[in-house]
Structures are given as structure tokens and as C-alpha cells.
C-alpha positions as CSV (number, residue, x, y, z in Angstrom):
1,G,-27.7,-27.1,5.0
2,K,-24.0,-26.8,4.8
3,L,-23.4,-30.1,3.3
4,L,-26.0,-30.2,0.8
5,N,-24.8,-26.6,-0.2
6,K,-21.3,-27.9,-0.4
7,K,-22.3,-30.6,-2.6
8,F,-24.3,-28.8,-5.0
9,L,-21.4,-26.4,-5.5
10,V,-18.8,-29.2,-6.1
11,E,-21.1,-30.8,-8.3
12,H,-22.1,-27.7,-10.3
13,L,-18.5,-26.7,-10.9
14,N,-17.2,-29.9,-11.6
15,F,-14.8,-30.0,-8.4
16,S,-13.5,-33.6,-7.5
17,I,-15.8,-34.7,-4.6
18,D,-14.0,-35.3,-1.0
19,E,-15.5,-34.0,2.2
20,S,-12.5,-34.3,3.8
21,I,-11.5,-31.0,1.9
22,P,-12.6,-27.6,2.7
23,L,-14.3,-25.5,0.3
24,I,-13.4,-21.7,0.5
25,G,-15.7,-19.1,-1.2
26,I,-15.1,-15.7,-1.7
27,I,-17.6,-13.3,-2.6
28,S,-16.6,-9.6,-3.6
29,R,-15.7,-7.3,-6.0
30,L,-12.4,-7.9,-7.6
31,V,-10.9,-4.5,-6.8
32,S,-7.8,-3.2,-4.1
33,Q,-10.8,-1.3,-2.2
34,K,-12.4,-4.7,-1.2
35,G,-9.0,-5.8,0.1
36,F,-8.6,-8.2,-3.0
37,D,-5.2,-7.4,-3.8
38,L,-4.3,-8.5,0.1
39,V,-5.4,-12.1,-1.1
40,G,-3.4,-11.6,-4.4
41,N,-0.4,-10.8,-2.5
42,V,-0.3,-14.2,-0.7
43,L,-2.0,-16.1,-3.6
44,D,1.1,-18.8,-3.9
45,E,0.7,-19.5,-0.1
46,L,-2.8,-19.9,-0.5
47,M,-2.8,-22.2,-3.4
48,L,-0.3,-24.4,-1.2
49,L,-3.3,-25.2,1.0
50,D,-5.3,-28.6,0.8
51,A,-8.6,-26.7,-0.2
52,Q,-11.2,-26.2,-3.0
53,W,-11.3,-22.4,-3.8
54,L,-14.6,-20.5,-5.3
55,V,-14.4,-16.7,-6.4
56,L,-17.2,-15.0,-7.2
57,G,-17.2,-11.6,-8.0
58,S,-17.4,-8.7,-11.0
59,G,-14.3,-5.9,-11.6
60,S,-11.4,-6.0,-13.8
61,A,-9.4,-9.3,-15.1
62,V,-6.6,-8.1,-13.2
63,W,-6.7,-5.8,-10.4
64,S,-4.7,-2.6,-10.0
65,L,-1.2,-3.2,-8.8
66,E,0.0,-0.9,-6.1
67,T,1.0,-2.0,-2.2
68,A,-1.2,-0.9,0.8
69,W,-0.5,3.0,2.3
70,Q,1.8,2.9,5.0
71,T,1.9,5.7,7.5
72,N,4.0,7.2,10.0
73,L,4.3,10.4,11.8
74,Q,5.3,12.7,8.7
75,T,4.0,10.6,5.5
76,E,2.1,8.0,3.8
77,H,3.5,6.3,1.1
78,R,3.4,3.3,-1.1
79,L,4.4,1.6,-4.1
80,I,2.4,1.7,-7.9
81,S,3.2,0.2,-11.2
82,E,1.9,1.8,-14.7
83,F,1.2,-2.1,-15.8
84,N,-0.8,-4.9,-14.1
85,A,0.6,-7.4,-16.1
86,V,4.3,-7.3,-17.8
87,T,6.4,-9.2,-20.6
88,K,9.6,-10.6,-20.3
89,G,12.5,-8.4,-21.3
90,Q,10.0,-5.3,-20.7
91,Q,10.8,-2.0,-19.4
92,F,8.6,0.3,-17.6
93,Y,7.9,2.4,-14.4
94,V,6.7,2.0,-10.7
95,G,6.7,5.2,-8.6
96,F,7.3,5.9,-4.8
97,H,4.0,7.7,-4.1
98,I,4.4,10.0,-1.0
99,K,2.2,12.1,0.8
100,L,3.8,14.5,3.4
101,K,2.3,16.4,6.4
102,P,2.1,20.1,6.0
103,G,5.5,21.5,6.7
104,W,7.9,18.3,6.0
105,H,9.8,17.7,2.8
106,S,11.9,15.0,1.1
107,Y,15.3,15.3,-1.4
108,W,15.9,15.6,-4.4
109,S,18.9,13.7,-5.9
110,N,21.7,16.8,-5.0
111,P,19.7,17.7,-1.6
112,G,21.7,20.6,-1.4
113,D,23.3,21.3,2.0
114,A,21.5,19.0,4.5
115,G,19.6,15.8,4.2
116,F,20.2,12.8,1.6
117,A,18.4,11.4,-1.5
118,P,16.0,8.4,-1.3
119,Q,18.0,5.1,-1.8
120,V,16.4,1.9,-3.7
121,D,17.8,-1.8,-2.4
122,Y,16.2,-4.2,-5.1
123,S,18.4,-7.2,-4.0
124,L,15.4,-9.4,-2.8
125,S,13.3,-9.0,-6.3
126,Q,13.2,-11.6,-8.4
127,G,13.2,-11.4,-12.1
128,I,14.7,-8.0,-12.4
129,E,17.7,-6.9,-14.7
130,S,18.2,-3.5,-13.3
131,V,16.3,-0.6,-11.5
132,E,17.4,3.3,-11.6
133,L,15.8,5.8,-9.2
134,L,14.8,8.8,-10.9
135,Y,13.7,12.5,-9.4
136,P,11.2,14.9,-10.7
137,A,12.6,18.5,-10.4
138,P,12.7,20.0,-7.0
139,H,12.0,22.7,-5.0
140,R,13.9,25.1,-3.3
141,Y,14.1,25.7,0.4
142,E,16.1,28.3,2.5
143,L,17.2,26.6,5.9
144,G,18.5,29.6,7.7
145,G,22.3,30.8,7.7
146,E,22.7,30.2,3.9
147,L,22.0,27.0,3.8
148,L,19.8,25.3,0.9
149,A,17.9,22.2,0.5
150,Y,16.2,20.8,-2.8
151,G,13.5,18.4,-2.5
152,Y,9.6,17.7,-2.5
153,E,6.4,19.1,0.0
154,N,2.5,17.8,-0.1
155,V,3.0,14.9,-2.9
156,V,5.7,13.3,-5.0
157,V,6.1,10.4,-7.5
158,Y,9.1,9.3,-7.4
159,P,9.5,7.3,-11.1
160,I,11.5,4.5,-10.7
161,R,12.4,2.7,-14.2
162,V,12.5,-1.2,-14.1
163,K,13.7,-3.5,-16.6
164,I,13.0,-6.8,-16.6
165,S,15.1,-9.8,-17.2
166,P,14.3,-11.8,-20.9
167,N,14.9,-14.8,-18.9
168,A,12.4,-13.9,-16.1
169,E,10.3,-16.6,-14.4
170,K,8.6,-14.8,-12.1
171,V,8.4,-11.1,-11.3
172,K,8.8,-9.7,-7.7
173,I,9.6,-6.5,-7.2
174,H,10.7,-6.3,-3.5
175,F,12.3,-3.0,-2.7
176,K,14.1,-1.4,0.6
177,I,13.7,2.0,0.1
178,H,15.7,4.5,2.5
179,F,14.3,8.1,2.7
180,L,14.9,11.0,5.0
181,V,11.3,13.7,5.7
182,C,12.6,17.2,7.5
183,E,10.5,19.9,9.0
184,K,12.8,21.6,11.8
185,T,13.9,18.2,12.4
186,C,14.6,15.3,10.4
187,V,13.4,11.8,10.4
188,P,14.8,8.8,8.3
189,Y,13.2,5.9,7.4
190,Q,13.5,2.4,5.8
191,V,10.2,1.3,4.4
192,E,9.7,-2.1,2.5
193,H,7.2,-2.8,-0.4
194,V,6.7,-5.4,-2.4
195,L,4.2,-6.3,-5.5
196,D,3.9,-9.4,-7.5
197,L,3.6,-8.9,-11.1
198,P,2.0,-11.5,-13.3
199,L,4.4,-12.5,-16.5
200,T,2.3,-12.7,-19.6
201,Q,2.3,-12.6,-23.0
202,T,1.2,-9.0,-23.9
203,A,1.7,-6.3,-21.1
204,E,-1.7,-4.6,-19.4
205,V,-1.5,-1.0,-18.8
206,D,-3.2,0.5,-15.5
207,V,-4.8,3.4,-16.5
208,E,-5.0,5.2,-13.0
209,N,-1.8,4.5,-11.7
210,Q,-0.2,5.4,-15.4
211,K,-1.7,9.0,-14.8
212,L,0.2,9.0,-11.7
213,M,3.3,7.9,-12.8
214,Q,3.4,11.0,-16.1
215,Y,2.9,13.3,-12.8
216,G,6.4,12.4,-11.8
217,L,7.6,11.9,-15.2
218,E,6.5,15.2,-16.5
219,Q,8.5,17.0,-13.9
220,L,11.9,15.2,-14.8
């Protein structure tokens, strides 16, 4: 039965007929909620396999570009892009999106008398000319003993301005982000987030991610 089904699909789709090559099928809604973004993250490696691929599904032609949430005891965090596809030389924003547990805060560019501001290392990125981390207007925290700190609680989106090289052949955002969260004690983290952005002739906006980005940009 399986061989007959494979033979029908291969002939119907005009694939080359070779019984030694496996046919791998994905039937899904083509959205990140179904994990299709995970397939996209390793697509280059999958294409190197000696196999034929069949994808059946519905959804956006280009899925939303954001990394999976990473979690620790104090935060959840991810990287989002306001564009699903970008062009050579384009300037746009990605956002470091953090949700903080109650009582914890992260820091502004001027952290005050304690803490340090987040830092972004983009040295492993490809096709990126420049990166600038921006900081929304902060809250003020009294630490006791007349000490003050400036930062964010609950939810913050740090906008990151990205300029794509005019000679880019591939766009991979690979950020190492070093940040600190504090309550009564402080915990430093260094995390990595990677986004592969399709390079096209026409940029494509991600409406939902752009709304989140606007949340951060409006507070600059």
C-alpha cells in the first residue's frame, strides 16, 4: 500500500522516479503554532538530504518570523522581526521581547546605581551591516539607601535597528544577548537567538510582530 501511494504521488507531482529515494511528506497548517517555523530554521540542512519533499498545507505564504520562547526562572524571551522578508540595503527593526516574573526587572541604557544595560553581539550574523540596540523610556526603582535603578518590569520589547548590507547574499540574524534581571538579588544571562530572513525583491511586513515592535518604539 505504501509503495503504491508513493508511486501515485511521485507520478502525479512529476517527481523523478527512484525507489531508493525516500519521499517525505508534511501535512500541516503552515504557521509557527504548528511548529513549521522549526522546519524553516533547518531548511537549508534538510535540502541537503537525499530525499524528495512534499508539503501540503494552508496559511501565510511566508510564516511569521520569531524565535521560539526561551525560559528561565525569572523570564521568558524571544526575538521577533517586523518583516517576514527583507531586501538588500534595507533598514528595519527586530525586537528582544521579554516577559518578566512579578517583582523582577531588567535595565535601561543608564541602569542607575546598580545593574547593567543589555548588550548585543551580532558578530555571528550574516548579511548585516550594522545593529543598534534602543531603549524604551524606563521606570524608576528605589533600591533603598538612596540608591536608584532604571529599567522595566512585566513586559518590555527592546527595539534593535538592523541595517542589511547592500551586497548581502543571505540574511541570518544571530544575536548573543547579555542581560541582567534583578529583584532582591540579580541574575545575569547570556542567550542566543537566530533568525533566517528570506532575501527578496519586495519586503513583506509581519502585521502582528510590527504591532509589538510599535509598542517598544512608541516609548523611545
